[in-house]
C-alpha positions in Angstrom: -0.2 0.1 -0.2 1.3 3.5 -1.0 1.7 6.1 1.7 2.9 9.9 1.8 4.6 11.2 5.2 5.7 14.9 5.5 8.2 15.1 8.2 10.1 18.2 9.6 14.0 16.5 9.8 15.7 19.8 10.7 15.2 22.0 13.9 16.7 25.0 11.5 14.0 28.2 11.4 12.8 28.0 8.6 12.6 24.2 7.8 11.9 22.4 4.7 9.3 20.1 4.9 10.9 16.1 3.5 8.2 14.4 1.6 8.3 10.4 1.8 6.6 8.3 -0.9 7.1 4.5 0.2 4.8 1.7 -1.8 5.8 -1.9 -0.6 9.3 -3.3 -0.3 11.1 -2.0 -3.6 9.7 1.7 -3.5 10.9 4.2 -1.1 11.7 7.7 -2.3 12.2 11.2 -0.6 12.5 14.8 -1.8 12.3 18.4 -0.2 9.0 19.7 -0.8 10.4 23.5 -1.1 7.5 24.5 1.4 9.2 26.3 4.3 8.1 26.3 8.2 8.6 26.6 11.5 9.7 23.7 12.8 8.1 24.4 16.6 4.6 24.2 14.8 4.6 20.9 13.0 4.1 17.5 14.5 5.9 14.8 12.3 2.9 12.3 14.8 0.3 14.1 13.4 1.3 14.3 10.1 -0.3 18.2 10.4 0.5 21.4 12.1 0.3 21.3 15.8 -3.3 22.1 17.7 -2.2 25.3 18.7 -1.2 26.8 15.4 -2.8 29.9 14.3 -6.3 28.7 12.4 -4.7 30.8 9.0 -1.5 29.0 8.8 -3.6 25.6 8.9 -5.5 26.0 6.3 -2.7 27.5 4.4 -0.4 24.4 4.8 -3.2 22.4 4.6 -3.8 23.3 1.6 -0.5 23.4 -0.2 0.1 19.5 1.7 -3.2 18.1 0.3 -2.4 19.4 -3.6 1.0 17.6 -3.6 -0.7 14.4 -1.7 -2.9 14.2 -4.7 -0.3 14.9 -7.4 2.2 12.4 -6.2 -1.1 9.5 -6.2 -2.5 10.6 -9.2 0.9 10.4 -11.0 2.3 7.2 -9.6 -1.1 5.5 -10.9 -0.5 6.7 -14.4 3.5 6.4 -14.2 3.6 3.0 -12.4 1.1 1.6 -15.2 3.2 2.6 -17.4 6.4 1.2 -16.3 8.1 4.1 -15.3 11.4 4.1 -12.5 9.5 5.1 -9.7 12.2 6.4 -7.1 13.7 10.1 -5.7 14.4 11.5 -8.9 10.9 10.6 -10.0 9.2 12.5 -7.1 11.4 15.6 -7.5 10.5 15.9 -10.9 6.6 15.3 -10.5 6.8 17.8 -7.5 8.6 20.2 -9.9 5.8 19.9 -12.9 2.9 20.5 -9.9 5.0 23.9 -8.6 6.2 24.4 -11.9 9.6 25.3 -11.0 12.3 25.2 -14.2 14.9 24.0 -11.5 17.1 21.5 -13.9 15.7 21.9 -17.3 19.1 22.8 -18.6 20.3 19.4 -17.5 21.0 17.9 -21.0 21.3 14.9 -19.5 17.6 14.7 -18.3 15.5 17.0 -20.7 15.1 17.0 -24.1 15.2 20.4 -25.5 18.8 21.1 -23.7 20.3 17.9 -25.4 18.8 19.0 -28.8 20.9 22.4 -28.4 23.8 20.3 -27.3 23.4 18.2 -30.0 22.9 21.3 -32.7 26.2 22.5 -30.9 28.0 19.4 -31.3 27.3 19.1 -34.6 28.9 22.3 -36.2 32.7 20.8 -35.5 31.2 16.8 -35.6 32.1 14.4 -38.6 29.8 12.8 -41.0 31.5 9.0 -40.6 29.7 7.8 -43.8 31.6 11.0 -46.2 34.4 12.2 -43.6 33.0 15.9 -44.3 31.7 18.1 -41.6 27.8 17.7 -41.0 26.7 19.9 -43.6 24.6 23.8 -43.0 21.9 21.9 -44.4 21.7 19.3 -41.5 22.5 21.8 -38.7 19.1 23.8 -39.9 17.3 21.1 -40.2 18.0 20.1 -36.3 17.5 23.5 -35.6 14.3 23.4 -37.4 13.2 20.1 -35.2 14.1 22.1 -31.8 12.0 24.8 -32.9 8.5 22.7 -33.5 9.4 20.9 -30.1 9.7 24.0 -28.2 6.5 25.1 -29.7 4.9 22.0 -28.4 6.5 22.8 -24.9 4.8 25.5 -24.7 0.9 24.1 -25.7 1.5 21.6 -23.3 3.4 23.9 -20.7 6.0 20.9 -20.0 9.5 20.4 -20.3 9.9 16.9 -21.7 12.6 15.0 -20.5 14.5 12.9 -22.8 12.7 9.2 -21.5 9.3 10.7 -22.3 10.2 10.6 -26.0 8.0 7.9 -26.5 4.5 6.9 -28.5 2.3 9.0 -25.9 4.4 11.9 -27.5 4.2 10.6 -30.7 0.9 10.7 -30.6 0.6 14.3 -29.0 2.8 15.8 -31.1 2.4 14.3 -34.3 -1.1 15.5 -33.7 0.1 19.1 -33.0 2.0 19.0 -36.2 -0.5 17.8 -38.2 -4.3 19.3 -37.0 -3.1 22.4 -35.6 -0.2 23.3 -37.9 -1.7 21.0 -40.9 1.9 20.2 -41.9 2.4 17.6 -44.7 2.8 14.0 -43.9 6.3 14.1 -45.4 7.6 17.1 -43.4 6.4 15.1 -40.0 8.2 12.3 -41.1 11.3 14.3 -41.1 10.7 16.1 -38.3 10.2 12.6 -36.3 13.4 11.2 -38.0 15.4 14.1 -36.8 13.8 13.5 -33.2 15.1 9.5 -33.3 18.6 10.2 -34.4 19.0 13.0 -31.8 17.0 10.5 -28.9 19.4 7.4 -30.1 22.6 10.0 -29.9 21.6 10.4 -26.1 21.1 6.3 -26.1 25.0 5.9 -26.6 25.8 8.0 -24.3 23.9 6.2 -21.6 21.3 8.8 -20.9 18.2 7.5 -20.0 15.2 7.1 -23.0 12.3 5.4 -23.1 12.9 1.8 -25.5 9.4 3.0 -27.3 11.9 5.1 -30.0 12.9 2.0 -31.3 9.6 1.2 -32.2 8.4 1.0 -35.8 5.4 2.9 -34.9 7.6 5.7 -34.1 7.4 7.3 -37.8 4.5 8.5 -39.9 3.6 8.1 -43.4 4.9 10.3 -46.3 2.8 11.9 -48.7 3.0 10.2 -52.0 6.0 11.8 -54.4 4.3 13.4 -57.4 7.7 15.4 -58.7 7.6 16.7 -62.1 10.4 16.1 -64.9 11.0 17.1 -68.2 10.9 14.5 -70.8 13.6 14.4 -74.1 11.1 16.5 -76.6 11.1 19.5 -73.9 14.4 19.5 -72.9 15.0 19.8 -76.3 13.0 22.6 -76.9 14.7 24.2 -74.1 18.0 23.5 -75.8 16.8 25.3 -79.1 15.1 28.2 -77.4 16.2 31.6 -78.8 17.4 33.5 -75.7 20.2 36.2 -77.6 18.3 38.6 -76.2 18.0 37.4 -72.9 21.5 36.7 -71.4 20.1 35.8 -67.5 17.8 33.0 -69.0 20.5 32.0 -71.5 23.1 31.6 -68.7 20.3 29.3 -66.4 19.2 27.8 -69.8 22.6 26.4 -70.1 23.2 25.6 -66.4 19.9 23.8 -66.5 20.6 21.7 -69.5 24.0 20.6 -67.7 22.1 19.4 -64.7 19.7 18.0 -66.8 22.0 15.8 -69.0 23.8 14.8 -66.0 22.0 14.8 -62.8 23.6 16.4 -60.5 22.4 17.7 -57.6 22.1 21.4 -57.1 24.8 21.5 -54.2 27.2 19.8 -57.5 25.4 22.0 -59.6 27.0 24.9 -57.8 30.5 23.4 -58.0 30.5 23.4 -61.9 33.5 25.1 -61.7 35.5 22.7 -59.6 35.3 20.0 -62.5 37.2 18.7 -65.1 35.2 19.0 -68.3 37.5 16.2 -70.4 36.9 15.5 -74.0 33.8 12.8 -73.5 33.4 12.8 -69.8 33.1 15.3 -66.9 35.4 14.0 -63.8 34.0 15.1 -60.2 36.5 14.2 -57.7 33.7 14.0 -54.8 30.1 14.5 -54.6 28.7 17.1 -52.0 26.2 14.6 -50.0 27.8 11.1 -51.1 31.4 11.9 -51.8 31.7 9.9 -54.5 33.8 10.1 -57.1 31.9 10.5 -60.4 32.9 10.3 -64.4 29.9 11.3 -66.3 29.6 10.8 -70.2 29.2 14.2 -71.8 26.0 14.5 -73.7 26.3 16.2 -76.9 24.0 19.2 -75.9 26.5 19.9 -72.9 29.5 19.8 -75.7 27.4 22.3 -77.6 27.0 24.7 -74.6 30.8 24.3 -74.0 32.0 25.0 -77.0 29.6 27.9 -77.5 30.9 29.5 -74.2 34.3 29.0 -75.3 35.0 27.1 -72.9 33.6 29.3 -70.3 30.8 27.8 -67.9 27.6 28.8 -67.3 27.4 31.3 -63.7 26.3 29.9 -61.0 23.4 31.4 -59.1 21.8 30.6 -55.3 19.5 28.1 -55.0 16.4 30.7 -54.6 17.2 32.5 -58.1 18.0 29.4 -59.8 14.2 27.6 -58.9 13.2 31.0 -59.8 14.8 31.9 -63.3 14.2 28.1 -64.0 10.4 28.5 -64.0 10.8 31.9 -66.0 12.7 29.6 -68.7 10.2 27.0 -68.8 7.1 29.5 -68.9 8.8 31.5 -72.2 9.4 27.6 -73.6 5.7 27.2 -73.6 5.3 24.6 -70.6 1.8 25.7 -69.7 -0.3 22.4 -69.9 -1.6 21.7 -66.4 -0.6 18.5 -64.6 -0.8 17.5 -61.1 1.7 18.6 -58.2 1.8 20.3 -55.2 2.5 24.3 -54.9 2.9 26.4 -51.9 -0.1 28.4 -51.0 1.4 31.7 -49.9 -1.5 32.6 -47.7 -1.3 28.9 -45.5 2.6 28.4 -46.6 2.0 25.0 -47.2 2.2 23.1 -50.1 -1.0 22.2 -51.8 -1.9 19.2 -54.0 -3.9 20.3 -57.1 -3.6 20.7 -60.9 -1.1 23.6 -61.8 1.1 24.7 -64.9 3.5 22.6 -65.4 6.3 25.5 -65.7 4.8 26.5 -62.1 6.1 23.1 -60.7 9.8 22.8 -62.1 12.9 23.7 -59.8 16.5 22.3 -59.0 15.0 18.9 -58.3 13.7 18.7 -61.8 17.3 18.1 -63.1 18.2 14.9 -61.2 14.4 13.4 -61.2 14.7 14.2 -65.3 17.9 12.7 -65.9 16.8 9.1 -64.4 13.4 9.2 -65.6 14.7 9.6 -69.2 17.2 6.9 -69.3 15.1 4.1 -67.1 14.3 1.5 -69.6 17.3 2.6 -72.2 20.1 1.3 -70.3 20.6 -0.7 -67.0 19.7 0.4 -64.0 23.1 -0.1 -62.4 24.9 2.2 -64.9 22.2 5.2 -64.5 22.9 4.6 -60.6 26.4 4.9 -60.9 25.9 8.4 -62.1 23.2 9.4 -59.6 25.1 7.5 -57.0 22.3 6.2 -55.4 23.0 3.5 -52.8 19.5 1.5 -53.3 17.4 0.7 -56.0 14.7 1.5 -53.9 16.1 4.9 -53.8 16.7 5.1 -57.4 13.2 3.9 -58.1 12.2 6.6 -56.1 13.2 9.5 -59.2 11.4 8.0 -61.6 8.4 10.1 -62.7 6.7 8.6 -66.1 3.0 9.6 -66.6 0.1 7.7 -67.5 0.3 8.8 -71.1 4.2 7.8 -71.5 2.9 4.3 -70.1 0.4 3.7 -72.4 2.2 4.6 -75.3 4.7 2.4 -74.4 2.3 -0.5 -74.2 0.9 0.7 -77.7 4.6 0.5 -78.8 4.8 -3.2 -77.4 1.6 -4.6 -79.0 2.4 -2.9 -82.6 5.6 -5.2 -82.0 3.5 -8.0 -81.3 1.6 -7.8 -84.4 4.5 -7.6 -86.9 6.0 -11.4 -84.9 
């Protein structure tokens, strides 16, 4: 049977009332209540103020003690049934929650937010063991975004989360907060949860107390189906032959875009184009930005034509933001106005929304890599394409293949025609 005792264990005036909570032989814990009192007014035997104490004092202390006892009992009922450890640290924590005291909440060995902050700080000088390079700025930005989302959630629930509280209960409340309250996409929520798992598992390696539920297959969120846009060979050829002699800015971005479309490079690598070696027949890349791979890409005739037109001077590199803005303008000039299914940012809600939009509006730096893989798929073996795109798994590679329903029908029709000729 559980018992709660409130005792004075010091004769110092004022003294801190001590709380003892015990249950059976296995649970016996203590902590200070942070309720100060004159020890001469308290009776350990009666578990209350002495009969001679002032009535107003009796009411004051009685209300505080009753509130503490009720909170301990209710917290024990919840936490014990969930298998959580009941000890003096637990007793101190739930008392801090009741009194809303921030004492100790900056302790990264126990609390989630301080650990995220420490993880971000160390990531700025940490090496990625897979690539041997420093953690990228984009990764650190992702961790910072995750911290922002967790801080906002803590504000809503009015609680500083422990590392050990990042469990399936947290998962359910947090994902509801992101999806229902803020209408974030499934893919975005999946990325936030992935970062949370990475950070909590790092705490696990260091021996800090975490919930085993972080390893549950349920600690994830189903991504939205991918509906990324790509350009087929006919459309790329249209861009290549587009007369931009009077539009220097678009001429530059067109040439850079064509190189991306014909090499399958990520935008992070395309921006380093001046570091590559353009040989007679191949482009040599000593190490790609994301995978640190050594790549040789055979030069497409259109790329050779661009280099020759520019007399060996490669196109100017622009920022990601300008690249995405200019390629939309370029594709609009090329007449890519047919409406297709995609996701586009709604300026009012600040969220990507699914719908039918003019194709040029959906073009971005990601179009390069997806177009390269899709246009070659089925024409040469997958391993050859993956050697250029540096995909590590076939599943990742297939995610990049974007073929329209009309093109599937066309391929099947051509196959049936070949069957007739047999």
